[in-house]
Short mmCIF file of the C-alpha atoms (twelve columns), coordinates in Angstrom:
data_MODEL
# 
_entry.id   MODEL 
# 
loop_
_atom_site.group_PDB 
_atom_site.id 
_atom_site.type_symbol 
_atom_site.label_atom_id 
_atom_site.label_alt_id 
_atom_site.label_comp_id 
_atom_site.label_asym_id 
_atom_site.label_seq_id 
_atom_site.Cartn_x 
_atom_site.Cartn_y 
_atom_site.Cartn_z 
_atom_site.pdbx_PDB_model_num 
ATOM 1   C CA . UNK A 1   0.000  0.000   0.000   1 
ATOM 2   C CA . UNK A 2   2.872  2.353   0.852   1 
ATOM 3   C CA . UNK A 3   4.606  1.630   -2.471  1 
ATOM 4   C CA . UNK A 4   1.387  2.188   -4.424  1 
ATOM 5   C CA . UNK A 5   0.739  5.481   -2.624  1 
ATOM 6   C CA . UNK A 6   4.248  6.790   -3.290  1 
ATOM 7   C CA . UNK A 7   4.058  5.650   -6.908  1 
ATOM 8   C CA . UNK A 8   0.867  7.647   -7.377  1 
ATOM 9   C CA . UNK A 9   2.396  10.731  -5.763  1 
ATOM 10  C CA . UNK A 10  5.495  10.528  -7.939  1 
ATOM 11  C CA . UNK A 11  3.384  10.006  -11.042 1 
ATOM 12  C CA . UNK A 12  1.532  13.210  -10.139 1 
ATOM 13  C CA . UNK A 13  4.895  14.963  -9.602  1 
ATOM 14  C CA . UNK A 14  4.107  15.369  -5.889  1 
ATOM 15  C CA . UNK A 15  7.703  14.831  -4.855  1 
ATOM 16  C CA . UNK A 16  7.390  16.675  -1.549  1 
ATOM 17  C CA . UNK A 17  4.387  14.619  -0.445  1 
ATOM 18  C CA . UNK A 18  6.139  11.419  -1.590  1 
ATOM 19  C CA . UNK A 19  9.157  12.299  0.555   1 
ATOM 20  C CA . UNK A 20  6.879  12.959  3.542   1 
ATOM 21  C CA . UNK A 21  5.164  9.592   3.038   1 
ATOM 22  C CA . UNK A 22  8.542  7.861   2.862   1 
ATOM 23  C CA . UNK A 23  9.701  9.583   6.029   1 
ATOM 24  C CA . UNK A 24  6.519  8.578   7.884   1 
ATOM 25  C CA . UNK A 25  6.903  4.998   6.708   1 
ATOM 26  C CA . UNK A 26  10.545 4.859   7.819   1 
ATOM 27  C CA . UNK A 27  9.487  6.116   11.236  1 
ATOM 28  C CA . UNK A 28  6.917  3.339   11.540  1 
ATOM 29  C CA . UNK A 29  9.494  0.750   10.490  1 
ATOM 30  C CA . UNK A 30  11.928 2.017   13.162  1 
ATOM 31  C CA . UNK A 31  9.168  1.841   15.777  1 
ATOM 32  C CA . UNK A 32  8.244  -1.707  14.731  1 
ATOM 33  C CA . UNK A 33  11.877 -2.849  14.954  1 
ATOM 34  C CA . UNK A 34  12.235 -1.349  18.432  1 
ATOM 35  C CA . UNK A 35  9.029  -3.063  19.581  1 
ATOM 36  C CA . UNK A 36  10.281 -6.401  18.273  1 
ATOM 37  C CA . UNK A 37  13.668 -5.936  19.947  1 
ATOM 38  C CA . UNK A 38  12.088 -4.948  23.271  1 
ATOM 39  C CA . UNK A 39  10.920 -8.535  23.822  1 
ATOM 40  C CA . UNK A 40  14.198 -10.343 23.127  1 
ATOM 41  C CA . UNK A 41  15.846 -9.425  26.432  1 
ATOM 42  C CA . UNK A 42  13.204 -11.282 28.435  1 
ATOM 43  C CA . UNK A 43  12.281 -14.127 26.086  1 
ATOM 44  C CA . UNK A 44  15.095 -16.317 24.792  1 
ATOM 45  C CA . UNK A 45  12.765 -18.191 22.443  1 
ATOM 46  C CA . UNK A 46  11.695 -14.932 20.791  1 
ATOM 47  C CA . UNK A 47  15.317 -13.839 20.529  1 
ATOM 48  C CA . UNK A 48  16.315 -17.034 18.701  1 
ATOM 49  C CA . UNK A 49  13.297 -16.825 16.402  1 
ATOM 50  C CA . UNK A 50  13.973 -13.206 15.501  1 
ATOM 51  C CA . UNK A 51  17.657 -13.901 14.856  1 
ATOM 52  C CA . UNK A 52  16.717 -16.805 12.601  1 
ATOM 53  C CA . UNK A 53  14.202 -14.704 10.679  1 
ATOM 54  C CA . UNK A 54  16.744 -11.969 9.997   1 
ATOM 55  C CA . UNK A 55  19.354 -14.566 9.102   1 
ATOM 56  C CA . UNK A 56  22.594 -12.560 9.361   1 
ATOM 57  C CA . UNK A 57  25.567 -13.341 11.660  1 
ATOM 58  C CA . UNK A 58  24.898 -10.343 13.957  1 
ATOM 59  C CA . UNK A 59  21.178 -10.127 13.384  1 
ATOM 60  C CA . UNK A 60  19.997 -8.310  16.508  1 
ATOM 61  C CA . UNK A 61  22.824 -5.774  16.517  1 
ATOM 62  C CA . UNK A 62  22.173 -5.042  12.862  1 
ATOM 63  C CA . UNK A 63  18.457 -4.591  13.570  1 
ATOM 64  C CA . UNK A 64  19.276 -2.088  16.334  1 
ATOM 65  C CA . UNK A 65  21.553 -0.157  13.998  1 
ATOM 66  C CA . UNK A 66  18.887 -0.144  11.293  1 
ATOM 67  C CA . UNK A 67  16.343 1.291   13.728  1 
ATOM 68  C CA . UNK A 68  18.848 3.922   14.853  1 
ATOM 69  C CA . UNK A 69  19.659 4.771   11.235  1 
ATOM 70  C CA . UNK A 70  15.993 5.257   10.373  1 
ATOM 71  C CA . UNK A 71  15.331 7.373   13.478  1 
ATOM 72  C CA . UNK A 72  18.360 9.613   12.947  1 
ATOM 73  C CA . UNK A 73  18.275 9.856   9.156   1 
ATOM 74  C CA . UNK A 74  17.625 13.595  9.250   1 
ATOM 75  C CA . UNK A 75  20.644 14.150  11.510  1 
ATOM 76  C CA . UNK A 76  22.820 12.062  9.227   1 
ATOM 77  C CA . UNK A 77  21.607 13.979  6.167   1 
ATOM 78  C CA . UNK A 78  22.741 17.227  7.801   1 
ATOM 79  C CA . UNK A 79  26.100 15.687  8.723   1 
ATOM 80  C CA . UNK A 80  26.522 14.430  5.157   1 
ATOM 81  C CA . UNK A 81  25.897 17.962  3.924   1 
ATOM 82  C CA . UNK A 82  28.652 19.321  6.171   1 
ATOM 83  C CA . UNK A 83  31.264 16.955  4.723   1 
ATOM 84  C CA . UNK A 84  32.998 17.009  1.338   1 
ATOM 85  C CA . UNK A 85  32.078 14.205  -1.068  1 
ATOM 86  C CA . UNK A 86  35.619 12.828  -0.684  1 
ATOM 87  C CA . UNK A 87  38.026 13.697  2.132   1 
ATOM 88  C CA . UNK A 88  41.614 13.233  0.976   1 
ATOM 89  C CA . UNK A 89  43.098 13.921  4.382   1 
ATOM 90  C CA . UNK A 90  41.110 14.236  7.601   1 
ATOM 91  C CA . UNK A 91  42.236 17.498  9.228   1 
ATOM 92  C CA . UNK A 92  41.881 18.590  12.850  1 
ATOM 93  C CA . UNK A 93  39.336 21.236  11.832  1 
ATOM 94  C CA . UNK A 94  37.206 18.637  10.084  1 
ATOM 95  C CA . UNK A 95  37.441 16.321  13.087  1 
ATOM 96  C CA . UNK A 96  36.337 19.138  15.398  1 
ATOM 97  C CA . UNK A 97  33.351 19.955  13.171  1 
ATOM 98  C CA . UNK A 98  32.271 16.327  13.001  1 
ATOM 99  C CA . UNK A 99  32.593 15.595  16.717  1 
ATOM 100 C CA . UNK A 100 30.866 18.819  17.759  1 
ATOM 101 C CA . UNK A 101 27.913 18.133  15.501  1 
ATOM 102 C CA . UNK A 102 27.578 14.462  16.451  1 
ATOM 103 C CA . UNK A 103 27.984 15.148  20.171  1 
ATOM 104 C CA . UNK A 104 25.284 17.813  20.062  1 
ATOM 105 C CA . UNK A 105 22.750 15.628  18.266  1 
ATOM 106 C CA . UNK A 106 23.437 12.034  19.259  1 
ATOM 107 C CA . UNK A 107 22.843 12.412  22.978  1 
ATOM 108 C CA . UNK A 108 23.270 9.060   24.691  1 
ATOM 109 C CA . UNK A 109 22.422 6.965   21.669  1 
ATOM 110 C CA . UNK A 110 25.592 5.030   20.896  1 
ATOM 111 C CA . UNK A 111 24.066 3.659   17.693  1 
ATOM 112 C CA . UNK A 112 23.923 7.212   16.309  1 
ATOM 113 C CA . UNK A 113 27.649 7.565   16.799  1 
ATOM 114 C CA . UNK A 114 28.188 4.307   14.922  1 
ATOM 115 C CA . UNK A 115 26.032 5.480   12.011  1 
ATOM 116 C CA . UNK A 116 27.859 8.811   11.931  1 
ATOM 117 C CA . UNK A 117 31.209 7.018   11.879  1 
ATOM 118 C CA . UNK A 118 30.042 4.789   9.035   1 
ATOM 119 C CA . UNK A 119 29.052 7.902   7.088   1 
ATOM 120 C CA . UNK A 120 32.358 9.632   7.746   1 
ATOM 121 C CA . UNK A 121 34.305 6.499   6.844   1 
ATOM 122 C CA . UNK A 122 32.496 6.267   3.500   1 
ATOM 123 C CA . UNK A 123 33.740 9.765   2.629   1 
ATOM 124 C CA . UNK A 124 37.381 9.164   3.530   1 
ATOM 125 C CA . UNK A 125 39.830 8.396   0.736   1 
ATOM 126 C CA . UNK A 126 41.859 6.552   3.392   1 
ATOM 127 C CA . UNK A 127 39.260 4.864   5.669   1 
ATOM 128 C CA . UNK A 128 41.835 4.067   8.348   1 
ATOM 129 C CA . UNK A 129 42.009 7.812   9.163   1 
ATOM 130 C CA . UNK A 130 38.721 7.337   11.019  1 
ATOM 131 C CA . UNK A 131 40.942 6.307   13.938  1 
ATOM 132 C CA . UNK A 132 41.996 9.934   14.317  1 
ATOM 133 C CA . UNK A 133 38.458 10.906  15.285  1 
ATOM 134 C CA . UNK A 134 38.440 8.306   18.062  1 
ATOM 135 C CA . UNK A 135 41.860 9.374   19.344  1 
ATOM 136 C CA . UNK A 136 40.887 13.038  19.266  1 
ATOM 137 C CA . UNK A 137 37.585 12.397  21.060  1 
ATOM 138 C CA . UNK A 138 39.297 10.395  23.799  1 
ATOM 139 C CA . UNK A 139 42.240 12.827  23.975  1 
ATOM 140 C CA . UNK A 140 44.333 9.684   24.337  1 
ATOM 141 C CA . UNK A 141 45.870 6.955   22.209  1 
ATOM 142 C CA . UNK A 142 45.382 4.250   24.848  1 
ATOM 143 C CA . UNK A 143 42.867 1.568   23.782  1 
ATOM 144 C CA . UNK A 144 41.050 1.470   27.116  1 
ATOM 145 C CA . UNK A 145 40.469 5.238   27.092  1 
ATOM 146 C CA . UNK A 146 39.303 5.212   23.473  1 
ATOM 147 C CA . UNK A 147 36.931 2.286   24.080  1 
ATOM 148 C CA . UNK A 148 35.215 4.212   26.893  1 
ATOM 149 C CA . UNK A 149 34.053 6.935   24.488  1 
ATOM 150 C CA . UNK A 150 31.143 6.731   22.035  1 
ATOM 151 C CA . UNK A 151 33.765 6.919   19.280  1 
ATOM 152 C CA . UNK A 152 35.354 3.621   20.321  1 
ATOM 153 C CA . UNK A 153 33.623 1.671   17.494  1 
ATOM 154 C CA . UNK A 154 35.845 3.506   15.004  1 
ATOM 155 C CA . UNK A 155 38.742 1.160   15.780  1 
ATOM 156 C CA . UNK A 156 36.857 -2.140  15.249  1 
ATOM 157 C CA . UNK A 157 35.457 -0.627  12.057  1 
ATOM 158 C CA . UNK A 158 38.948 0.046   10.717  1 
ATOM 159 C CA . UNK A 159 40.095 -3.421  11.796  1 
ATOM 160 C CA . UNK A 160 37.129 -4.925  9.947   1 
ATOM 161 C CA . UNK A 161 37.983 -2.871  6.855   1 
ATOM 162 C CA . UNK A 162 41.591 -4.059  7.011   1 
ATOM 163 C CA . UNK A 163 40.428 -7.662  7.284   1 
ATOM 164 C CA . UNK A 164 38.151 -7.145  4.281   1 
ATOM 165 C CA . UNK A 165 41.054 -5.795  2.218   1 
ATOM 166 C CA . UNK A 166 43.179 -8.821  3.119   1 
ATOM 167 C CA . UNK A 167 40.393 -11.185 2.051   1 
ATOM 168 C CA . UNK A 168 40.038 -9.266  -1.209  1 
ATOM 169 C CA . UNK A 169 43.752 -9.572  -1.938  1 
ATOM 170 C CA . UNK A 170 43.676 -13.266 -1.048  1 
ATOM 171 C CA . UNK A 171 40.817 -13.751 -3.510  1 
ATOM 172 C CA . UNK A 172 42.763 -11.956 -6.261  1 
ATOM 173 C CA . UNK A 173 45.774 -14.199 -5.643  1 
ATOM 174 C CA . UNK A 174 43.646 -17.338 -5.789  1 
ATOM 175 C CA . UNK A 175 42.314 -16.222 -9.176  1 
ATOM 176 C CA . UNK A 176 45.850 -15.639 -10.441 1 
ATOM 177 C CA . UNK A 177 45.347 -11.868 -10.538 1 
ATOM 178 C CA . UNK A 178 47.982 -10.622 -8.126  1 
ATOM 179 C CA . UNK A 179 48.056 -7.141  -9.655  1 
ATOM 180 C CA . UNK A 180 44.344 -6.820  -10.425 1 
ATOM 181 C CA . UNK A 181 44.170 -3.909  -7.980  1 
ATOM 182 C CA . UNK A 182 47.605 -2.262  -7.836  1 
ATOM 183 C CA . UNK A 183 46.662 -0.011  -4.910  1 
ATOM 184 C CA . UNK A 184 45.274 -2.810  -2.736  1 
ATOM 185 C CA . UNK A 185 48.592 -3.802  -1.168  1 
ATOM 186 C CA . UNK A 186 49.358 -0.163  -0.369  1 
ATOM 187 C CA . UNK A 187 45.928 0.288   1.217   1 
ATOM 188 C CA . UNK A 188 46.506 -2.744  3.446   1 
ATOM 189 C CA . UNK A 189 49.909 -1.443  4.442   1 
ATOM 190 C CA . UNK A 190 48.627 2.059   5.202   1 
ATOM 191 C CA . UNK A 191 45.736 0.755   7.313   1 
ATOM 192 C CA . UNK A 192 48.002 -1.546  9.339   1 
ATOM 193 C CA . UNK A 193 50.531 1.227   9.867   1 
ATOM 194 C CA . UNK A 194 47.794 3.700   10.792  1 
ATOM 195 C CA . UNK A 195 46.420 1.368   13.454  1 
ATOM 196 C CA . UNK A 196 49.878 0.782   14.885  1 
ATOM 197 C CA . UNK A 197 51.062 4.396   14.851  1 
ATOM 198 C CA . UNK A 198 47.877 6.262   15.803  1 
ATOM 199 C CA . UNK A 199 46.995 3.970   18.725  1 
ATOM 200 C CA . UNK A 200 49.252 2.715   21.483  1 
ATOM 201 C CA . UNK A 201 49.079 -1.037  20.903  1 
ATOM 202 C CA . UNK A 202 52.272 -1.865  22.748  1 
ATOM 203 C CA . UNK A 203 50.386 -3.568  25.577  1 
ATOM 204 C CA . UNK A 204 48.122 -6.584  25.240  1 
ATOM 205 C CA . UNK A 205 44.566 -5.587  24.305  1 
ATOM 206 C CA . UNK A 206 41.756 -6.978  22.124  1 
ATOM 207 C CA . UNK A 207 42.625 -4.487  19.391  1 
ATOM 208 C CA . UNK A 208 46.312 -5.383  19.504  1 
ATOM 209 C CA . UNK A 209 45.431 -9.077  19.259  1 
ATOM 210 C CA . UNK A 210 43.081 -8.422  16.352  1 
ATOM 211 C CA . UNK A 211 45.741 -6.521  14.417  1 
ATOM 212 C CA . UNK A 212 48.303 -9.259  15.102  1 
ATOM 213 C CA . UNK A 213 45.846 -11.905 13.885  1 
ATOM 214 C CA . UNK A 214 45.121 -9.969  10.668  1 
ATOM 215 C CA . UNK A 215 48.829 -9.505  9.951   1 
ATOM 216 C CA . UNK A 216 49.353 -13.231 10.520  1 
ATOM 217 C CA . UNK A 217 46.423 -14.057 8.224   1 
ATOM 218 C CA . UNK A 218 47.931 -11.764 5.600   1 
ATOM 219 C CA . UNK A 219 51.364 -13.416 5.804   1 
ATOM 220 C CA . UNK A 220 49.862 -16.898 5.544   1 
ATOM 221 C CA . UNK A 221 47.744 -15.876 2.549   1 
ATOM 222 C CA . UNK A 222 50.777 -14.533 0.709   1 
ATOM 223 C CA . UNK A 223 53.360 -17.137 1.686   1 
ATOM 224 C CA . UNK A 224 52.510 -19.830 -0.852  1 
ATOM 225 C CA . UNK A 225 52.227 -17.350 -3.720  1 
ATOM 226 C CA . UNK A 226 55.399 -15.428 -2.907  1 
ATOM 227 C CA . UNK A 227 57.459 -18.554 -2.330  1 
ATOM 228 C CA . UNK A 228 56.214 -20.120 -5.581  1 
ATOM 229 C CA . UNK A 229 57.641 -17.365 -7.790  1 
ATOM 230 C CA . UNK A 230 61.280 -18.588 -8.077  1 
ATOM 231 C CA . UNK A 231 60.066 -22.076 -9.011  1 
ATOM 232 C CA . UNK A 232 57.717 -20.669 -11.642 1 
ATOM 233 C CA . UNK A 233 60.550 -18.657 -13.194 1 
ATOM 234 C CA . UNK A 234 62.941 -21.635 -13.187 1 
ATOM 235 C CA . UNK A 235 60.361 -23.915 -14.813 1 
ATOM 236 C CA . UNK A 236 59.610 -21.431 -17.588 1 
ATOM 237 C CA . UNK A 237 63.157 -20.298 -18.332 1 
ATOM 238 C CA . UNK A 238 65.136 -23.520 -17.826 1 
ATOM 239 C CA . UNK A 239 67.541 -23.961 -20.739 1 
ATOM 240 C CA . UNK A 240 66.530 -27.122 -22.592 1 
ATOM 241 C CA . UNK A 241 68.316 -29.335 -25.064 1 
ATOM 242 C CA . UNK A 242 66.795 -29.339 -28.555 1 
ATOM 243 C CA . UNK A 243 65.707 -32.985 -28.149 1 
ATOM 244 C CA . UNK A 244 63.589 -31.999 -25.111 1 
ATOM 245 C CA . UNK A 245 61.589 -29.390 -27.020 1 
ATOM 246 C CA . UNK A 246 58.433 -30.403 -28.844 1 
ATOM 247 C CA . UNK A 247 58.741 -29.056 -32.404 1 
ATOM 248 C CA . UNK A 248 56.662 -25.918 -32.927 1 
ATOM 249 C CA . UNK A 249 55.784 -25.536 -29.226 1 
ATOM 250 C CA . UNK A 250 55.916 -22.303 -27.210 1 
ATOM 251 C CA . UNK A 251 55.471 -21.349 -23.563 1 
ATOM 252 C CA . UNK A 252 51.905 -21.053 -22.297 1 
ATOM 253 C CA . UNK A 253 51.046 -17.349 -22.603 1 
ATOM 254 C CA . UNK A 254 48.703 -17.445 -19.607 1 
ATOM 255 C CA . UNK A 255 51.353 -18.935 -17.347 1 
ATOM 256 C CA . UNK A 256 53.881 -16.345 -18.484 1 
ATOM 257 C CA . UNK A 257 51.400 -13.547 -17.764 1 
ATOM 258 C CA . UNK A 258 50.541 -14.935 -14.304 1 
ATOM 259 C CA . UNK A 259 54.219 -15.277 -13.416 1 
ATOM 260 C CA . UNK A 260 54.981 -11.774 -14.639 1 
ATOM 261 C CA . UNK A 261 52.151 -10.454 -12.442 1 
ATOM 262 C CA . UNK A 262 53.462 -12.325 -9.410  1 
ATOM 263 C CA . UNK A 263 56.994 -11.008 -9.961  1 
ATOM 264 C CA . UNK A 264 55.579 -7.480  -10.054 1 
ATOM 265 C CA . UNK A 265 53.578 -8.251  -6.944  1 
ATOM 266 C CA . UNK A 266 56.656 -9.492  -5.054  1 
ATOM 267 C CA . UNK A 267 58.573 -6.411  -6.175  1 
ATOM 268 C CA . UNK A 268 55.759 -4.251  -4.802  1 
ATOM 269 C CA . UNK A 269 55.703 -6.246  -1.572  1 
ATOM 270 C CA . UNK A 270 59.281 -5.182  -0.868  1 
ATOM 271 C CA . UNK A 271 58.049 -1.633  -0.234  1 
ATOM 272 C CA . UNK A 272 55.680 -2.788  2.507   1 
ATOM 273 C CA . UNK A 273 57.327 -5.958  3.787   1 
ATOM 274 C CA . UNK A 274 58.386 -4.757  7.247   1 
ATOM 275 C CA . UNK A 275 54.974 -3.418  8.261   1 
ATOM 276 C CA . UNK A 276 53.154 -6.498  7.007   1 
ATOM 277 C CA . UNK A 277 55.463 -9.131  8.527   1 
ATOM 278 C CA . UNK A 278 56.495 -10.604 5.160   1 
ATOM 279 C CA . UNK A 279 60.003 -9.195  4.949   1 
ATOM 280 C CA . UNK A 280 62.037 -12.417 5.051   1 
ATOM 281 C CA . UNK A 281 59.976 -14.416 2.544   1 
ATOM 282 C CA . UNK A 282 59.675 -11.449 0.173   1 
ATOM 283 C CA . UNK A 283 63.379 -10.625 0.121   1 
ATOM 284 C CA . UNK A 284 64.350 -14.275 -0.292  1 
ATOM 285 C CA . UNK A 285 61.951 -14.865 -3.173  1 
ATOM 286 C CA . UNK A 286 62.895 -11.667 -4.992  1 
ATOM 287 C CA . UNK A 287 66.609 -12.358 -4.562  1 
ATOM 288 C CA . UNK A 288 66.252 -15.863 -5.999  1 
ATOM 289 C CA . UNK A 289 64.414 -14.542 -9.059  1 
ATOM 290 C CA . UNK A 290 66.966 -11.772 -9.503  1 
ATOM 291 C CA . UNK A 291 69.913 -14.193 -9.324  1 
ATOM 292 C CA . UNK A 292 68.296 -16.648 -11.709 1 
ATOM 293 C CA . UNK A 293 67.637 -13.974 -14.310 1 
ATOM 294 C CA . UNK A 294 71.166 -12.618 -14.001 1 
ATOM 295 C CA . UNK A 295 72.667 -16.045 -14.752 1 
ATOM 296 C CA . UNK A 296 70.192 -17.447 -17.291 1 
ATOM 297 C CA . UNK A 297 69.313 -14.634 -19.688 1 
ATOM 298 C CA . UNK A 298 72.585 -14.942 -21.579 1 
ATOM 299 C CA . UNK A 299 72.240 -18.723 -22.096 1 
ATOM 300 C CA . UNK A 300 68.677 -18.139 -23.324 1 
ATOM 301 C CA . UNK A 301 69.931 -15.554 -25.807 1 
ATOM 302 C CA . UNK A 302 72.674 -17.895 -26.951 1 
ATOM 303 C CA . UNK A 303 70.144 -20.696 -27.378 1 
ATOM 304 C CA . UNK A 304 68.019 -18.385 -29.504 1 
ATOM 305 C CA . UNK A 305 71.052 -17.568 -31.688 1 
ATOM 306 C CA . UNK A 306 71.769 -21.260 -32.260 1 
ATOM 307 C CA . UNK A 307 68.138 -22.387 -32.636 1 
ATOM 308 C CA . UNK A 308 66.919 -24.351 -35.615 1 
ATOM 309 C CA . UNK A 309 63.510 -24.359 -37.275 1 
ATOM 310 C CA . UNK A 310 61.971 -26.882 -34.865 1 
ATOM 311 C CA . UNK A 311 62.966 -25.214 -31.580 1 
ATOM 312 C CA . UNK A 312 63.178 -21.538 -32.563 1 
ATOM 313 C CA . UNK A 313 59.593 -20.721 -31.584 1 
ATOM 314 C CA . UNK A 314 59.989 -22.206 -28.113 1 
ATOM 315 C CA . UNK A 315 63.340 -20.529 -27.459 1 
ATOM 316 C CA . UNK A 316 61.938 -17.212 -28.707 1 
ATOM 317 C CA . UNK A 317 58.997 -17.519 -26.314 1 
ATOM 318 C CA . UNK A 318 61.420 -18.241 -23.466 1 
ATOM 319 C CA . UNK A 319 63.548 -15.221 -24.267 1 
ATOM 320 C CA . UNK A 320 60.480 -12.989 -24.608 1 
ATOM 321 C CA . UNK A 321 59.287 -14.186 -21.190 1 
ATOM 322 C CA . UNK A 322 62.717 -13.458 -19.711 1 
ATOM 323 C CA . UNK A 323 62.557 -9.915  -21.115 1 
ATOM 324 C CA . UNK A 324 59.172 -9.360  -19.463 1 
ATOM 325 C CA . UNK A 325 60.414 -10.738 -16.154 1 
ATOM 326 C CA . UNK A 326 63.575 -8.622  -16.298 1 
ATOM 327 C CA . UNK A 327 61.482 -5.526  -16.874 1 
ATOM 328 C CA . UNK A 328 59.759 -6.173  -13.527 1 
ATOM 329 C CA . UNK A 329 62.998 -6.919  -11.681 1 
ATOM 330 C CA . UNK A 330 65.623 -4.666  -13.262 1 
ATOM 331 C CA . UNK A 331 63.480 -2.056  -15.004 1 
ATOM 332 C CA . UNK A 332 62.352 -1.265  -18.580 1 
ATOM 333 C CA . UNK A 333 65.745 0.043   -19.694 1 
ATOM 334 C CA . UNK A 334 67.419 -3.287  -18.919 1 
ATOM 335 C CA . UNK A 335 64.663 -5.102  -20.814 1 
ATOM 336 C CA . UNK A 336 65.138 -2.791  -23.814 1 
ATOM 337 C CA . UNK A 337 68.851 -3.661  -23.821 1 
ATOM 338 C CA . UNK A 338 67.987 -7.361  -24.047 1 
ATOM 339 C CA . UNK A 339 65.600 -6.741  -26.928 1 
ATOM 340 C CA . UNK A 340 68.311 -4.846  -28.815 1 
ATOM 341 C CA . UNK A 341 70.772 -7.678  -28.176 1 
ATOM 342 C CA . UNK A 342 68.272 -10.161 -29.624 1 
ATOM 343 C CA . UNK A 343 67.728 -7.911  -32.642 1 
ATOM 344 C CA . UNK A 344 71.494 -7.709  -33.244 1 
ATOM 345 C CA . UNK A 345 71.769 -11.481 -32.997 1 
ATOM 346 C CA . UNK A 346 68.918 -11.949 -35.473 1 
ATOM 347 C CA . UNK A 347 70.507 -9.510  -37.932 1 
ATOM 348 C CA . UNK A 348 73.820 -11.367 -37.721 1 
ATOM 349 C CA . UNK A 349 72.058 -14.660 -38.419 1 
ATOM 350 C CA . UNK A 350 70.329 -13.225 -41.468 1 
ATOM 351 C CA . UNK A 351 73.634 -11.935 -42.835 1 
ATOM 352 C CA . UNK A 352 75.281 -15.277 -42.215 1 
ATOM 353 C CA . UNK A 353 72.435 -17.101 -43.953 1 
ATOM 354 C CA . UNK A 354 72.588 -14.733 -46.917 1 
ATOM 355 C CA . UNK A 355 76.360 -15.208 -47.219 1 
ATOM 356 C CA . UNK A 356 75.981 -18.987 -47.126 1 
ATOM 357 C CA . UNK A 357 73.453 -18.893 -49.990 1 
ATOM 358 C CA . UNK A 358 75.746 -16.633 -52.005 1 
# 
C-alpha cells in the first residue's frame, strides 16, 4: 500500500508529499523494529526466532543499527551535507566539526555515533584515518580510554575494513590476478601502519590481538604465492636441449602472464614488507628470481642464436618471457637492452644465412 501510494504521488509529480510519506513509513518501520527488539531481552525463544528470521551473523545488533539509522536519518543527512564528497586527508578542523555536531545531536544513543562514523568512513579516501576521530575524542591513544568513548567503534570498524582488504587480496591471488588492484597492497599497508602508529598497541589488548591476527592471516595468505615465484621462473626459463623441445611448441602465454604479475607483486611487496610481517619471505623470493635472471638470460639468448627451425619458436617464447620478467625486476631500460641484443643477434644470423646462400 505504501509503495502504491508513493508511486501515485510521484506520477503526479508530488515529490514533496512522496518524501513525507517515505519519512513517515521509515518512522513506523523504526518503531516496529524497536518493539520487536524490546521482547528479546526477556524471552530467549523470541530472541532465537527473531535472529533466525533476519538470518545474518549479527542479526539483533544489525536490527538495532537499522532502527537507529531510520530514526536519525535527518541528523545524518545534515552531517553528510557538512562533509565534502571525498576527504583526501582528515584534518583537525574537520574532526572538530564532526565531533561537535555528532555530540550535540546524538545524545546518549551510541548507535547514532556508529552510524555517523560509518558515514564519515564512506567519505574518507583513506578509511583508516577514522581512527583519528576516536583518538581526538578520547584525547588519548590508549585503547582502554578510546573504548570508553562513544567513538570507540571507530577502531573495530577500521580493523574490519583491514580484514576485508586482506580477504580481497587473497581472492585476487587465488584467481591468479595478483596485480588486479595495484593499490590494494598499499591500502593494506597504510591501514596496518595507521592502526599501529595512531593507537598505542604496545600492551596486550583486544585491538592489539586483532591486528596481530590480521597480519598473521595476511602473511599466511601470501606465503605460498610469494614462495612459488622462483620455481615458476625456473620452470619457464630452464635452458633445454633441442631434443627436449616439442617441435613448434611455445610457452603457455597465460602462465607467463601470471608469473609476470606475481613477480611485479613481489617487487611491490618489498616496499611494505616490514609493516606487514612478510620481509624475510619477500626478500628471499625476490633475490632468488633476480639471481636466476642474471645467470640465465645470456644462455637463453645464446640458445636463440643457435636455434633451428623446430625449436626456434619455443626458445623465442622463453627469451620474450625473460625480457618481461627482467622488466619487472631490473626495469624497462634493462629489458630494452635485451631486446636490442636479440635484434642484433637476429641480424647477424640473417647476414650469415645470406652469405651462405651466395
